[in-house]
C-alpha positions in Angstrom: 39.1 -3.8 2.5 42.7 -2.9 1.8 45.1 -3.0 4.7 47.4 0.0 5.4 50.2 -0.2 7.9 52.4 2.6 9.3 55.9 1.4 10.3 58.8 3.3 12.0 61.6 1.9 9.9 64.8 1.7 11.9 68.2 2.9 10.6 70.0 0.2 8.6 66.9 -1.8 7.6 66.5 -2.5 3.9 63.1 -1.4 2.5 62.3 -4.9 1.2 61.1 -8.3 2.5 63.7 -10.4 0.7 66.6 -11.3 2.9 70.2 -10.4 2.1 73.0 -12.0 3.9 73.7 -10.1 7.2 71.2 -7.3 6.4 68.1 -6.5 8.4 64.9 -6.2 6.3 61.2 -5.4 6.7 60.6 -9.1 7.4 62.3 -8.6 10.8 59.7 -6.1 11.8 56.4 -6.8 10.0 55.4 -10.5 10.4 52.4 -10.3 8.0 52.2 -12.0 4.6 51.1 -10.2 1.5 52.0 -6.6 2.3 54.7 -4.5 0.6 56.1 -1.0 0.8 54.2 1.9 -0.8 57.3 4.1 -1.5 60.8 3.6 -0.2 63.3 4.8 2.4 67.0 4.3 2.0 68.7 1.9 4.5 70.4 4.8 6.2 67.1 6.8 6.6 64.6 6.3 9.4 61.0 6.9 10.1 57.6 6.5 8.5 57.1 3.8 5.9 53.6 2.9 4.6 52.8 -0.7 3.6 49.8 -2.2 2.0 48.4 -5.4 0.5 46.5 -3.5 -2.3 48.2 -2.6 -5.6 45.9 0.4 -6.4 46.5 1.8 -2.9 50.2 1.3 -3.3 50.2 3.3 -6.5 48.0 6.0 -5.0 50.5 6.6 -2.2 53.8 6.1 -4.2 53.0 7.9 -7.4 54.5 11.5 -7.3 51.7 12.6 -9.7 49.3 12.4 -6.8 51.5 15.0 -4.9 51.2 13.5 -1.4 53.4 15.7 0.8 56.2 13.9 2.6 57.7 15.6 5.6 61.3 15.0 6.7 63.3 16.0 9.8 66.9 16.5 8.7 70.0 17.0 10.8 72.7 18.7 8.8 76.3 19.6 9.3 76.6 23.4 9.8 73.9 26.0 10.4 72.0 26.9 7.2 71.5 30.7 6.7 68.3 32.2 5.2 69.9 32.3 1.7 70.5 28.5 1.8 66.9 27.9 3.0 65.6 30.1 0.2 67.6 28.0 -2.4 66.1 24.8 -1.0 62.6 26.2 -1.2 63.1 27.5 -4.8 64.3 24.2 -6.3 67.8 23.1 -7.2 69.5 21.9 -10.3 70.9 18.5 -9.1 72.4 17.6 -12.5 70.1 14.8 -13.6 66.9 16.7 -12.6 65.8 19.9 -11.0 63.9 19.6 -7.7 60.5 21.2 -7.4 59.8 24.1 -5.0 59.4 22.8 -1.5 59.0 23.9 2.1 62.1 24.2 4.2 62.7 25.8 7.6 64.9 25.6 10.7 63.4 23.7 13.7 64.7 22.7 17.1 65.7 19.1 17.7 62.6 17.2 18.7 62.5 16.2 22.4 60.9 12.8 21.5 63.7 11.7 19.2 65.3 8.4 20.0 69.1 7.9 19.9 70.3 6.4 16.6 72.3 3.2 16.5 75.0 3.7 15.4 75.2 7.3 16.6 75.7 10.2 14.2 79.3 11.3 13.9 80.0 14.3 16.2 82.8 16.9 15.8 83.2 19.5 18.5 84.3 22.2 16.1 81.3 21.8 13.7 77.8 22.7 14.8 74.7 20.9 13.5 71.2 22.1 12.9 67.8 20.6 12.2 65.5 21.3 9.2 62.0 20.4 8.3 61.6 19.8 4.6 58.3 19.0 2.9 58.5 17.5 -0.6 55.8 16.5 -3.1 58.2 14.3 -5.1 60.7 11.6 -4.3 63.8 11.0 -6.3 66.7 8.8 -5.2 68.4 10.3 -2.1 66.8 13.6 -3.0 66.9 15.2 0.4 70.5 14.4 1.0 71.5 15.7 -2.4 69.5 18.9 -1.9 71.2 19.8 1.5 74.6 18.9 0.1 74.0 21.2 -2.9 73.5 24.2 -0.6 76.6 23.3 1.4 75.1 21.5 4.4 75.5 17.6 4.2 72.8 15.5 5.8 73.9 13.6 9.0 70.5 12.1 9.9 67.3 11.8 8.0 63.8 10.8 9.3 60.5 10.9 7.5 57.8 11.9 10.0 54.7 12.2 7.7 53.2 11.0 4.4 50.1 12.9 3.6 47.7 12.7 6.6 49.7 9.8 8.2 52.2 10.6 10.9 54.9 8.8 12.8 53.5 9.9 16.2 53.9 7.4 19.0 55.7 4.7 17.1 59.1 3.5 18.4 61.7 2.2 15.9 60.5 -1.2 14.6 56.9 -0.7 15.7 53.9 -0.5 13.4 50.1 0.1 13.6 47.2 -0.1 11.2 45.7 3.0 9.6 42.5 3.9 7.7 43.1 4.2 4.0 40.0 6.4 3.8 42.0 9.2 5.4 43.8 9.7 2.1 42.5 12.8 0.2 40.7 12.1 -3.1 42.7 12.2 -6.3 42.0 15.5 -8.1 39.9 14.9 -11.2 41.8 15.6 -14.5 40.4 18.4 -16.6 38.4 16.9 -19.5 40.0 17.4 -22.9 38.0 19.4 -25.5 36.8 17.1 -28.2 37.7 17.9 -31.7 36.1 17.1 -35.1 37.6 16.7 -38.5 36.8 19.2 -41.1 37.5 19.4 -44.8 40.8 17.8 -45.7 40.8 15.8 -42.4 42.1 18.7 -40.3 41.2 18.7 -36.6 38.8 21.4 -35.6 37.8 22.6 -32.2 34.1 22.1 -31.3 31.8 25.0 -32.2 31.5 27.7 -29.6 28.1 28.1 -27.9 25.7 30.4 -29.8 25.8 32.9 -26.9 29.5 33.4 -27.5 29.5 33.7 -31.3 30.2 37.1 -32.7 27.2 38.4 -34.6 27.4 40.7 -37.6 26.8 44.3 -36.6 23.9 46.0 -38.5 24.4 49.3 -40.2 
């Protein structure tokens, strides 16, 4: 049976097992052979990272076509107004791609949040706010680019959920096993209509059922 691990990745840890000089990696926190990350978190992001020893399960979790929601808590510089939140929710032109519609709302700073090391920069004259953002895609540094695009740079970023799996109860650097069966089934693709070739080799749609054919009206 495939293994699935939930890790609270600390700030500054590279999302890889190979060691780079002077840099912390997953190897420092998950002493298990044969597992690898299903998806990524930037070194300067924290929170939930899923790991598995099964290639098909890794693809199921990481592939954006499967649309697993990913929930982030984001501390931003400034206090976003309703117009900025509406822009986040509607999707943004970020230059090389347009973000899909998402969920975005103001939240209070969670009381369970651990202090970051190093601390987030603090300026007395600039307030900060917390947002909850739920994406069903994952481009490089997407959340940071989205908040910057509406005028509120990201100061701290934590992923707290991926699909049904949540960070609850994990301190930075801790991990636990989870049941892969909790993942929702992949929606079945709609079957394509078969086509036949008629005279001249042209593709034709299959004949309609007799009950749907138009009959010649008498009289």
